C-alpha positions as CSV (number, residue, x, y, z in Angstrom):
1,M,0.0,0.0,0.0
2,K,1.4,3.4,-1.0
3,V,2.3,5.7,1.9
4,T,3.3,9.3,1.2
5,E,4.8,11.5,3.9
6,G,5.5,15.2,3.7
7,Y,5.5,18.6,5.4
8,M,3.2,21.6,4.8
9,P,4.5,25.1,5.6
10,F,2.2,26.7,8.2
11,G,3.3,30.3,8.8
12,E,6.7,30.0,10.3
13,Y,6.1,26.4,11.3
14,K,5.6,23.1,9.5
15,T,3.0,20.4,9.7
16,Y,3.8,16.7,9.1
17,Y,1.2,14.7,7.1
18,R,0.9,11.0,6.1
19,I,-1.3,9.8,3.2
20,V,-2.1,6.1,2.8
21,G,-3.5,4.7,-0.5
22,E,-4.9,6.3,-3.5
23,N,-8.5,7.3,-4.4
24,K,-10.4,5.1,-6.9
25,D,-13.9,5.0,-8.3
26,N,-14.8,8.5,-7.1
27,K,-14.2,7.7,-3.4
28,K,-13.5,10.7,-1.3
29,P,-10.5,10.9,1.1
30,L,-10.9,10.4,4.8
31,L,-9.1,13.1,6.9
32,L,-8.3,12.2,10.5
33,L,-8.0,14.7,13.3
34,H,-6.2,13.3,16.3
35,G,-6.9,14.0,20.0
36,G,-5.1,15.5,22.9
37,P,-4.4,18.3,22.0
38,G,-1.0,16.8,21.5
39,S,-1.6,13.1,21.1
40,T,-0.1,12.8,17.5
41,H,-1.4,10.8,14.5
42,N,0.3,7.6,15.5
43,Y,-2.7,5.6,16.8
44,F,-4.6,6.3,13.6
45,E,-2.2,4.0,11.7
46,V,-4.4,1.1,12.9
47,L,-7.0,2.5,10.3
48,D,-4.6,2.1,7.4
49,D,-6.7,-0.8,6.1
50,I,-9.5,1.6,5.2
51,A,-7.3,2.5,2.2
52,N,-7.5,-1.1,0.9
53,D,-10.7,-0.6,-1.1
54,G,-9.5,2.5,-2.9
55,R,-9.8,5.4,-0.5
56,Q,-7.0,7.7,0.6
57,V,-6.6,8.1,4.3
58,V,-4.9,11.3,5.4
59,M,-3.5,11.9,8.9
60,Y,-1.3,14.6,10.3
61,D,0.4,15.8,13.5
62,Q,-1.2,19.1,14.5
63,I,1.4,21.6,15.4
64,G,2.6,21.3,19.0
65,C,3.3,17.6,18.8
66,G,4.8,14.7,16.9
67,K,6.8,15.4,13.8
68,S,5.3,18.8,13.3
69,S,6.8,22.0,14.8
70,I,6.6,22.2,18.6
71,P,7.3,25.8,19.4
72,D,7.5,27.1,23.0
73,Q,4.7,29.5,22.5
74,P,1.8,29.1,25.0
75,E,-0.4,31.7,23.3
76,L,-0.7,29.5,20.2
77,W,-2.6,26.7,21.8
78,N,-6.3,27.5,21.0
79,A,-9.0,26.3,18.6
80,N,-8.3,29.1,16.1
81,T,-4.7,28.0,15.5
82,W,-5.5,24.4,14.8
83,T,-8.5,25.3,12.7
84,E,-6.4,27.6,10.5
85,E,-3.9,24.7,10.2
86,L,-6.8,22.3,9.1
87,I,-8.0,24.9,6.5
88,E,-4.4,25.2,5.1
89,L,-3.9,21.4,5.0
90,R,-7.1,21.0,3.0
91,K,-5.9,23.5,0.5
92,H,-2.3,22.2,0.4
93,L,-3.5,18.6,-0.3
94,N,-6.4,19.5,-2.5
95,L,-8.9,18.0,-0.2
96,D,-11.9,19.7,-1.8
97,E,-14.3,16.9,-1.1
98,V,-13.5,14.9,2.0
99,H,-14.9,13.0,5.0
100,I,-13.6,14.2,8.4
101,L,-13.1,12.0,11.4
102,G,-12.2,13.7,14.7
103,Q,-11.4,11.7,17.8
104,S,-11.6,13.2,21.3
105,W,-10.1,16.7,21.0
106,G,-10.1,16.1,17.2
107,G,-13.8,15.8,17.3
108,M,-14.0,19.1,19.2
109,L,-11.9,20.6,16.3
110,A,-14.3,19.1,13.8
111,I,-17.3,20.5,15.6
112,Y,-15.7,24.0,15.9
113,Y,-14.8,23.9,12.2
114,A,-18.3,22.8,11.2
115,C,-20.1,25.4,13.4
116,E,-17.9,28.4,13.1
117,Y,-16.7,28.1,9.5
118,K,-19.5,26.0,7.8
119,P,-16.9,24.6,5.3
120,Q,-17.9,23.4,1.9
121,G,-17.1,19.9,0.5
122,I,-17.6,17.9,3.7
123,K,-19.2,14.6,2.7
124,S,-19.7,13.5,6.2
125,Y,-18.4,13.9,9.8
126,I,-17.4,11.1,12.1
127,L,-17.3,12.3,15.7
128,S,-15.4,9.6,17.5
129,S,-15.4,9.6,21.4
130,T,-15.7,13.4,21.5
131,L,-17.8,16.2,23.2
132,P,-20.0,19.2,22.4
133,S,-19.3,20.9,25.7
134,S,-16.4,21.0,28.1
135,E,-18.8,21.5,31.0
136,L,-20.7,18.3,30.1
137,W,-17.4,16.4,29.8
138,E,-16.2,17.5,33.2
139,R,-19.6,16.7,34.8
140,E,-19.5,13.2,33.5
141,Q,-15.9,12.6,34.6
142,R,-16.6,13.9,38.1
143,R,-19.6,11.6,38.3
144,R,-17.3,8.7,37.6
145,I,-14.7,9.8,40.1
146,K,-17.3,9.2,42.8
147,F,-17.1,5.5,41.9
148,M,-13.4,5.4,42.7
149,S,-11.9,4.3,46.0
150,H,-12.0,6.8,48.9
151,K,-8.2,7.0,48.7
152,H,-8.2,7.9,45.1
153,Q,-10.9,10.5,45.5
154,E,-9.0,12.1,48.3
155,A,-5.8,12.2,46.3
156,I,-7.6,14.0,43.4
157,R,-9.3,16.4,45.8
158,N,-6.0,17.2,47.6
159,S,-4.2,17.9,44.4
160,E,-6.9,20.2,43.2
161,E,-7.0,22.1,46.5
162,T,-3.2,22.5,46.6
163,G,-2.4,22.8,42.9
164,N,0.2,20.1,43.4
165,Y,-0.3,17.4,40.8
166,S,3.1,15.7,41.3
167,T,2.3,13.5,44.3
168,E,2.5,9.8,43.9
169,E,-1.0,9.5,45.3
170,Y,-2.4,11.7,42.7
171,K,-0.5,10.0,39.8
172,E,-1.8,6.7,41.0
173,A,-5.4,7.9,41.1
174,E,-5.2,9.6,37.6
175,A,-3.6,6.4,36.1
176,E,-6.4,4.3,37.6
177,F,-9.1,6.7,36.1
178,M,-7.4,6.6,32.7
179,L,-7.0,2.9,32.7
180,N,-10.8,2.6,33.4
181,Y,-12.0,5.0,30.8
182,C,-9.2,5.8,28.3
183,A,-6.9,2.9,27.3
184,G,-5.2,-0.2,28.5
185,T,-1.5,-0.5,29.2
186,V,0.7,-0.5,26.0
187,D,2.8,-3.8,25.9
188,E,4.6,-6.0,23.4
189,N,1.2,-7.2,22.0
190,S,0.0,-3.6,21.2
191,P,0.1,-2.4,17.6
192,E,3.5,-1.0,16.7
193,C,2.2,2.5,16.2
194,L,1.1,2.6,19.9
195,R,4.5,1.3,21.1
196,R,6.5,3.8,19.0
197,E,8.2,6.6,20.7
198,K,6.5,9.9,20.1
199,K,6.7,13.6,21.0
200,A,3.5,14.3,22.8
201,G,2.3,17.9,23.0
202,T,2.7,18.5,26.8
203,Q,2.5,22.3,26.6
204,S,-0.4,22.3,24.0
205,Y,-2.4,19.9,26.2
206,L,-1.8,21.9,29.4
207,M,-2.5,25.3,27.8
208,A,-5.5,24.2,25.8
209,W,-7.2,21.7,28.1
210,G,-5.6,21.5,31.5
211,Q,-4.1,19.2,34.1
212,N,-6.2,16.1,33.4
213,E,-9.4,14.9,31.7
214,F,-11.7,16.0,34.5
215,S,-10.4,19.6,35.0
216,P,-10.7,21.7,31.8
217,S,-9.0,24.9,32.7
218,G,-7.3,26.1,29.4
219,T,-8.4,27.9,26.3
220,L,-11.0,25.2,25.7
221,K,-12.6,25.5,29.1
222,N,-15.6,27.3,27.8
223,F,-16.0,25.2,24.6
224,N,-19.8,24.8,24.2
225,Y,-21.5,24.0,21.0
226,M,-24.6,22.3,22.5
227,N,-27.0,24.6,20.5
228,E,-24.9,25.1,17.3
229,I,-24.5,21.3,16.6
230,E,-28.2,21.3,15.9
231,D,-27.4,23.1,12.7
232,I,-24.9,20.6,11.3
233,K,-26.4,19.5,8.0
234,E,-23.9,16.9,6.9
235,P,-24.4,13.2,7.6
236,T,-22.7,12.6,11.0
237,L,-21.6,9.3,12.5
238,I,-21.1,9.3,16.3
239,T,-19.0,6.5,17.8
240,N,-17.9,5.8,21.4
241,G,-17.1,3.0,23.7
242,Q,-19.2,1.7,26.5
243,K,-16.5,2.7,29.1
244,D,-15.3,5.7,27.2
245,L,-14.3,9.1,28.5
246,C,-17.1,10.0,26.1
247,S,-19.8,8.3,28.1
248,P,-22.9,6.9,26.4
249,F,-24.7,9.9,27.8
250,I,-22.4,12.4,26.0
251,A,-22.7,10.4,22.8
252,K,-26.5,10.3,23.0
253,T,-26.6,14.0,23.7
254,M,-24.8,14.6,20.3
255,Y,-27.0,12.0,18.6
256,D,-30.2,13.7,19.9
257,K,-29.1,17.1,18.7
258,I,-27.4,16.5,15.3
259,P,-30.2,16.1,12.8
260,N,-28.7,13.7,10.2
261,S,-26.8,11.5,12.6
262,K,-26.2,7.8,13.4
263,W,-24.8,6.4,16.6
264,E,-22.6,3.3,17.1
265,L,-21.8,2.2,20.6
266,F,-18.9,-0.2,21.0
267,E,-19.6,-2.5,23.9
268,Y,-16.1,-3.7,24.6
269,S,-14.2,-0.4,24.3
270,R,-12.9,2.6,26.2
271,H,-11.8,5.8,24.5
272,M,-10.3,4.2,21.4
273,P,-12.8,1.7,19.9
274,F,-10.8,1.9,16.6
275,V,-8.0,0.2,18.5
276,E,-9.9,-2.0,21.0
277,E,-12.6,-3.2,18.4
278,N,-10.5,-2.5,15.3
279,K,-12.1,-4.9,12.8
280,K,-15.7,-3.9,13.8
281,Y,-14.8,-0.2,13.7
282,I,-13.2,-0.4,10.2
283,K,-16.2,-2.3,8.8
284,I,-18.7,0.2,10.2
285,L,-16.5,3.1,9.0
286,K,-16.1,1.6,5.5
287,D,-19.9,1.1,5.2
288,W,-20.5,4.6,6.4
289,L,-18.0,6.2,4.0
290,N,-19.2,4.2,1.0
291,K,-22.8,5.2,1.7
292,N,-22.0,8.9,2.0
293,D,-19.5,9.5,-0.8
């Protein structure tokens, strides 16, 4: 399978991209927006097989992480910067007609792009384990914290009260929470793209989101498109795992509000159903893309 890698100039920076496969039979490319902010494209390589039936799959590292520029400029890390980058990438790669899949923060970026810019040429959106509102996200995570052990709840409370997130007690509690709702431990049996060393966007995550998944405090703290998503006209597939950071309640909220939407709940997954139920995810995604070209 053909893989093309390259860099796009983005202002004084550069954006790394990776394209898998070639378009055939009028199939439209699939553009992938990774999470974080700062998580890199790496985990999306488990979706390379989507290109097997003649569809280009395009992924990239948003600036602030991975193989793209990682400037020490805290003021950059906001939705506008990454949306401008997305717009430039579509122009640079001639993605006039395209499906857009955004996972986690990438789904927020897709929602922001759809609602604020109303872009042309979007065949469909796939909102994967994402959120329409930071407040809703925080509320759901804090509901789940109440199911944790008293020791872990105390550790989280103490860190939030003191502002000290470096204690072993807090690290243990956060790791437990993420193991429950985000992803399992990466080991020798994990896909190579998950095991590969990467440059995570520590500053971009901290400045845009915050200390952890349950405390949005950065530039995305007031992200709220609960009303605006009702105006998304394009076909929209919503996916999430049964034990996902994007809880079934959050996913159903989006499903109820977005008019032309479909919802797929993955019973055996956390925050990355495309990894944990890979074959099922790819089949559903291929069917969706073929239907909406």
